[in-house]
N, C-alpha and C positions, 0 to 999 in steps of 0.2 A: 364664244369668249373663254378665253385660257383659264382654266379653274385650277391649276398646279399651284400648291402652297410654296411660299416663298417667305424667308425670313424678313424681307422686306414689306410684307404685307402690313397694312394699317387699318384699323378702324376708324371712320371718319363720321363726325357728327358735331353739327352746330358750328362748322367752319373750324373745328381742330381736329387735329390728328394726334391718336393714341397707340403708341405701337403696341403689336400683339406680345405678350408673354413668351417666355424661352420654351416653346412646346417641341417634344421630341418630335412630332410629324412634321415639323417645320427644318428639320435638320439640326436643331440645334446641339445635340451631343456630339456628333462628328463635328461641328464648328468650335466647341468647347474644346474638343480633343486635340484640334489642329492648333489653336491658339496656345494651349498648355505647352505642345511641341514646340513653340516658336520662342519660349521665353528664354533668357540668357542662362547659360550654364555656370554653376560657380563649384569651385573645389576647397577644401578645407582639409589639411592635413595635421593632425593633433597627435604629438608625439609624447609619451613620457619614458623617463629613464628608470633604471633599477628593474625593470621587469614586474611580475605580478607573483601572486601566491597560487601555483600551479595546483594544489589540491583543491581550491575552491574557486577558481576563476574559470577554468576551460569545462566546458560542457563534457558530458560522457560521450566518448568517439562512437560507442555502439547506437548512439541516439542522433540521428541524422536526417535531414529534412526539416520538415516545419514542426513535428512532435518532439521536443526535446525540452528537457527542464533546464530552467536558467540556473547556473550556479549561484551560489552566495554573492561571490564578487561582482557579478553582472545583474543581481536581482532587482536594482533600481531600475532597470531599464525594462522591466516588464510591461510597462504600459506602451511602450512603444516597439513591442515585438515584431509587427508585422512591418516597421519600418527600418529595420535594420537586420544585418546576417552576420555570423559568426563564423570565421574559417580558420581552420587549423591546418597544419603541415607545412607551411610557408617558410622560408628561409632564405638569406643571401649567401650565395654559394660561396664568395669569399670573405664573409665575415668569419673572422678567427681568433679575435682578442675583444674581449667583452668592454675592456677599458677604453674601446673608441666609441662606445656607446651609439648615441644617435648620428654620429658622422655619416655612415653609408646607409643609414634606413632607406632613404629613398632614392638613393643612387644606384645601389647594387654594384658598386665599384671594387675593383682589385686594389686594396692599397699600392702593391707592390708592381704593377704594371709597367711602370718605369723604370727601365735597368738603371741601377746605380742610386735611386733615389728611395728614401725610406716613408714616402708619401706620395699617393697619387688620389684624384677623385675625378669624377665625373658630373654632368649636369643631373640634378634632383628632378623629379616626377613633377613638382609643381614649377618649377621653372620652364619646364616643357609645355606644360598647360599654358603659362604664360602667352606663348606663341600665338595661342587660338583665342584666350578667352581675356587676355590683358589689353588687346587693341584700342577698344573703345572706352577704357576707363581711366580716370585722373592717375590711379595707380596700376601698374601692371599688375603686382602682386605686394603682399604686405607680409614682412617676417616677425614673428615674436618671438622674445626670449625670456626664459623666467628667470633671468640675473644669474645669482650665484657663480660668479667668477670662481669662486673657492672649489667648486666639483668639477673644474677642468680635468683634472688627474685623476678623476674615478668615474668609469661608467658613462659619463656624458661626452667622452672625447677628449684625448691629449691634445696639446699643442695647437693643431690649427684653427680651433674654435668651438663654439658651440651650435652653430647654426644647423637647422635642418635643409637649408636651402643652399644650393651650390650652383654657380652657374655655368655656362657652356665651358669655361675652360678650367673648371674643376676648383675654383676660387669661392669660398663662403661669400653669402649675400648676407650684408649688414641688416641687424634688426633691432626692434624696437624692445626695450627692457622693463617697461611698466603701462600699465592702464594711461596713466596721466599722457605720457607721451604719444600713446595710441589716439588718444581724444584729440589731442592738438593736433596732430598730423592730418588728422580725417576732418576736424571741424573748424580750427582756428585759422582766421586769416592772418597772412603774412604781415608782420609789421614794416617790412620794407616796401617803398613806394613801387609801384607798378613799373615806371620807366627806368628805376635802378636795376630791379630785377631782370629786366628786358637786356640793359647794357652788361649785365654780370655774365648772362646767359650768352650774349653774343660774344663776350672775351673768352669763355670758355671754349666755345666753339672756334675762336680764332686760334687759340692755343693749340686746341687739339690737330686742327688743320696743319699747323707747323710742325707739329711733333710727327705725324703721320708722313709729312712729306720728308721730314730728316730721317726718318726709321726705314722708307722704301728705299732711299739713297744708299744706305748702309747696309741694305739685305745682300747687295751684290758682294760675292767673294766669301760669303761666311760657310761655316761649315755646316752640315745638315742639323748637327745637333744644336749649333748657335740658330739656324733657320728655324727649327722647331719652336725654341724659345720666342723668338721674334714673331712668329703667326701666333703664338699664345697671347702676345702682347698685342697684336692687332686686333685680336678677338675683344680683349678688353677696352680697347678704343672704340670699336664698333659698338659695343654694350653703353659706352658713357655717351656716343653719339645718339644712339636711341633714346637715353634717358634725357639728354637735352632737348631733342626733339619734341618728347612728350610734355617736358615742363614748358615749353615755348607754347606749345598747342593750349595748354591750360592756363595760360598766364591771366588771362582776362575774364576767366571763367571764376565766379565766386564760388567759395565751398559752401555745401550744403547746410542748411540749418540743422544743428544738433539736436536729435530727439532724446536726449538725457542730459542731465548736468555734468559739467566737469568734475571728474574725480580727485580725490586728494592725491598728493604724490608719496603716500606712505603705506599704499595696499601691498599686504604682502600674503602668501599661502592661500588658503581656500577664498577668502574674498576676493583676493588678486586674480584668481582663475576665474570667479563668476563674472568679475568685472569685464575681464577681457573678453568673454564670451558674449556679455551684452554688446560691446563695441563691435566684436566682430559682426553680430547681426545688425546692428545699426549701419556698419559700413555696406554690407551687403545690400541693405534695404534702401540705402540712398544711391547705390550702383558707384560706389566712390573705388572698389576694386572687387575682382571676382575670383582671385585666389589667395588664400591664406595658409601660412603655415605659423605653428605655436608649438616650439618646445616648452613644455610646461614645467614649473619650477618642483624642485624635490624637498631638499632639506626644509625650506620655509614651509612647505606645504604640509609636510607631516608635524611639524611644530606647531602649526595653527590647529591640529586635530589635538592637542595636548598629549600626542604620544613622545614619550621620552626617549625612545630608542633612536640611535641616529641612523640616517637613511641608508647608509652603507651597511652597518651591522645589520639591519632589518633585512636587506636583500640577502644576507648570508642566514637565512631563520632557520629555526627548528622548532618543534612544539614547544609552546609556552609563551613567554612575553614577546620574543621577537616576532612568532608567527601571528599573534594575534595584532601586534602593529601593523604588519603588512597585510593582513586582511581588513583592517579599519582603513588604511590608506586606499585599497582595492575599491571598498564600498563608496567611501568618501569621493573618489574619482568618477565612479558609474553615477553617482547621483548628480554631481555637477554636469556630466554628460547628458543626462537624462534632461535636465534642465535646459541645456542647450538645444536639443530636439524640440522640447516644448516651444521653447522662443521661436525657431525655425518655423515651426508648425504655425504658431500664431500669427504670423507675417503673412496679409493675404497680397497676392499679386492681383494686377489691374483685370486678370481673366478669373479671377476667383480661386484660383490654385492657391498652394502654400508655398513658402520660400523651401521649405524642404522638399518640395516634389521636383526643384530645379537645382539642388544643391548635393552634391557628391561629399560624404564626409568621411575621411579615414581615420580611425582611432585606434593607436595601438604602439608598439614598441619593436626594436630588433631584438631585444634582449628577452628570453622567458623568464628565466631566474639564476639568480647567483650569477655565473658565469656561463650558462648555458644559451647558445645562440641559434638553435633550430626550433621550429613550431612558435614562431614569433607571434605574440599575442595580437589579433588582429579583429578590428569590427568594421564593416561597412553600412553606413547610413545614409537614407535620402535618396531621392528618384533621379539624382542628376546626371548618371552616367548609365540609367537603363538596365541596371543588372538586379539579379534575383534578389528579393527582401524577404526577410521572416523565415531564414533558412539557417541552419547549422550545417557548414560544408566542413568534411574532412577530405583534403588533397592528399595524393599519393606523395610518400615521403620523398623529399628532396626537391620538391616543386618550387621555383625561384618565386621568390616573393615579388620580383619585377615582372613576374606573368600577371599579377593582380594589377600593378602599377600601370602597365600596356593595357590590360582590359579597361582599367577605368579613363585612362587618356582617351583611347578611342570612343568611350562612350561618352564623351564630353566633346567628342568633334575633332580631336587633333589625330591627324595622320601620321602615326608613327608605325615604323616598321618594326622596331624593337627598343627596349629600353634596358639599360645595364645588362646584367646577365640573363636576361628574358628567353624564353625558347617557345613563345608564343603565347595567346591569350589563355586564361583561367576558364577552360570551358565550363567547369562546373557551377559559374556564377553568370555566365552570359544569359542574359534575359532571352 
């Protein structure tokens, strides 16, 4: 008789079958590890403007590895120490103007790469991730903005827009500006009847087909410069076609039931960020999307803390009121980030693991402080990309921030050779 133990063994008595408990001898540990590895990967990019208080946000560079002291600005994250790593020494090679803020944070692009043009951008890391992680969800990715259009002219990016997310053609991806808008995108059913929505999508597809046909006929005989512009246009058309196809595929699928109540439309500042975090977790929990970017509010955020110093003045801090305001901002942001990690940990997957185990969260900015663009503030949390956690890592000076993005992309299964100005993976954080 075969006495080898198996997970499928049962105890039988009085005509009933009772499954054996999950015993290590039955190989349950290996089975559980296999199931954890098979869960969907998620990515969240949280960007904040105006930098940090460098004296009290960055750990001591002499303390690397696991045995380091969390500085005041990151102290609220202490309970999650094993779930995140702080990385110093990263920067975008081509970032030369702090007033462009988060525009190139996830792209690493050279603004002057196109001769004769004053602005150029490339695809952001989150949109690269969509190619792998956005296939099976209703929304390939969701972009969130902190509103505040009056800040376009300072530190958050001139002219081209405020988005962290940029498509394959280097164009900004539109985002949602409030928790209410995000809630309704995720959970509110469309008021338009299904047949009417189907007809509109069919009409959009027909228009795209006609436009594409005309454009291809026009392509013959154009100069190289005009052909380049037309190819960029074709890329935009292809992205629209992809969006229409996804919308069509999900037309008859009801949205999930909301796990929380609809928020009011007047949330601002700290409460706005907290609610955005709650909704992001709800979206991941219902598998509505697996990729998020969130450009967090600045002016409204510091006002909600009772800080009377303007956010731009605060970034040019000196010892005294301005520096104290900057430090209060840092602590409040870290408290909210710690709360997000709490919630990601608290959501259990079907295999017993947590949502955080399969989510990679990037938290930071391409601006260190004032107008300084090297040593970008960077924290990576969660097990989604399989990188080292619980570490303080100091990379060699001049290491591209895009080396980190490339590492994370590969960690979640994206087959990318390079990203932005990357020179390879960030070996110090590879698990």
